[in-house]
C-alpha positions in Angstrom: -111.2 30.5 41.4 -109.3 30.7 38.1 -106.3 32.3 39.7 -106.2 29.5 42.2 -106.1 26.9 39.6 -103.4 28.7 37.7 -101.4 29.2 40.9 -101.7 25.5 41.8 -100.5 24.5 38.3 -97.6 26.8 38.5 -96.7 25.3 41.9 -96.9 21.8 40.6 -94.6 22.8 37.7 -92.1 24.4 40.0 -92.1 21.2 42.1 -91.5 19.1 38.9 -88.6 21.2 38.0 -87.1 21.0 41.5 -87.4 17.3 41.5 -85.7 17.0 38.1 -82.9 19.5 39.2 -82.2 17.6 42.4 -81.6 14.4 40.4 -84.6 12.3 41.4 -85.7 11.6 37.9 -84.1 9.0 35.8 -82.1 11.3 33.7 -80.9 13.2 36.8 -79.5 9.9 38.4 -78.2 8.1 35.4 -78.1 10.5 32.5 -75.6 12.7 31.0 -76.0 15.6 33.5 -74.6 13.6 36.5 -71.3 15.5 36.4 -73.1 18.9 36.5 -75.4 17.8 39.3 -72.3 16.7 41.2 -70.7 20.1 40.9 -74.0 21.7 41.9 -74.1 19.4 45.0 -70.6 20.6 45.9 -71.6 24.2 45.4 -74.6 23.7 47.7 -72.5 22.0 50.4 -70.0 24.8 50.4 -72.9 27.4 50.5 -74.4 25.5 53.4 -71.2 25.3 55.4 -70.5 29.0 54.7 -66.9 28.4 53.7 -64.3 31.1 53.1 -62.5 31.3 49.8 -59.5 29.5 51.3 -61.6 26.7 52.7 -63.4 26.3 49.3 -60.1 26.0 47.5 -58.8 23.4 50.0 -62.1 21.4 49.8 -62.3 21.7 45.9 -58.7 20.4 45.8 -59.5 17.4 48.0 -62.7 16.6 45.9 -60.6 16.9 42.6 -58.0 14.5 44.1 -60.8 12.1 45.2 -62.4 12.1 41.9 -59.1 11.6 40.0 -57.9 8.8 42.3 -61.1 7.0 42.3 -61.2 7.2 38.6 -57.8 5.4 38.4 -59.4 2.5 40.2 -61.9 1.9 37.6 -60.0 -0.6 35.4 -59.3 -2.8 38.4 -63.0 -2.8 39.3 -64.0 -3.5 35.7 -61.7 -6.6 35.6 -63.1 -7.7 38.9 -66.6 -7.4 37.5 -65.6 -9.4 34.3 -64.1 -12.1 36.5 -67.4 -12.2 38.5 -69.4 -12.6 35.3 -67.1 -15.3 34.1 -67.7 -17.4 37.4 -71.5 -17.3 37.0 -71.6 -17.8 33.2 -71.2 -21.7 33.3 -73.5 -24.5 34.1 -71.9 -24.6 37.6 -70.6 -21.8 39.6 -66.8 -21.4 39.4 -65.9 -21.0 42.9 -62.1 -20.2 42.2 -62.9 -17.5 39.8 -65.7 -16.1 42.1 -63.1 -16.0 45.0 -60.7 -14.3 42.7 -63.2 -11.8 41.6 -64.4 -11.0 45.2 -60.7 -10.6 46.3 -60.1 -8.1 43.5 -63.1 -6.2 44.4 -62.1 -6.2 48.1 -58.5 -5.0 47.3 -59.9 -2.2 45.1 -62.4 -1.2 47.7 -59.7 -1.1 50.3 -57.8 1.3 48.1 -60.9 3.5 47.6 -61.5 3.5 51.4 -58.1 4.8 51.9 -58.4 7.5 49.3 -61.9 8.7 50.7 -60.4 8.7 54.1 -57.4 10.9 53.0 -59.6 13.3 51.2 -62.2 13.6 54.1 -59.2 14.3 56.4 -58.3 17.2 54.2 -61.8 18.6 54.3 -62.0 18.0 58.0 -58.8 20.1 58.6 -60.1 22.9 56.5 -63.3 23.3 58.5 -63.9 24.9 61.9 -65.8 23.0 64.7 -69.2 24.5 63.6 -68.7 23.7 60.0 -67.7 20.1 60.9 -71.0 19.7 62.9 -73.0 21.0 59.9 -71.1 18.7 57.4 -71.8 15.7 59.7 -75.5 16.6 59.8 -75.5 16.8 56.0 -73.7 13.3 55.8 -76.2 12.0 58.3 -79.3 13.3 56.4 -78.1 12.2 53.0 -78.4 13.6 49.5 -82.0 14.4 49.8 -81.3 17.7 51.6 -80.0 19.3 48.4 
């Protein structure tokens, strides 16, 4: 009986570690470990797709380009967020400032969509038909599969 209790406690501890490692906890989602978790997630995707070294190189280059390009959009999104805050700060909603902020965000979102599409196209080109099917399934299921 005592062995059963210890085994159950070990299983619960293992589950807690897995949950934390997968990013379900507060620190995993918003804490300083986000970058490491992102690289771990890419590693898991590459492992799940059973990619060759050449495919991995192409996919990592596409992801690096995506991260860098999206990082360049950050100042524009920050400015749009500040404009949005300014529009709601007063006694009455400033419709003109709100429209300008939303237009700025839509512009930046359009740029981000083009960058994501280009990077995803590079990844798509690097994969074979079976790997594309598996990638589509991973996208469909979402981040909980990791």
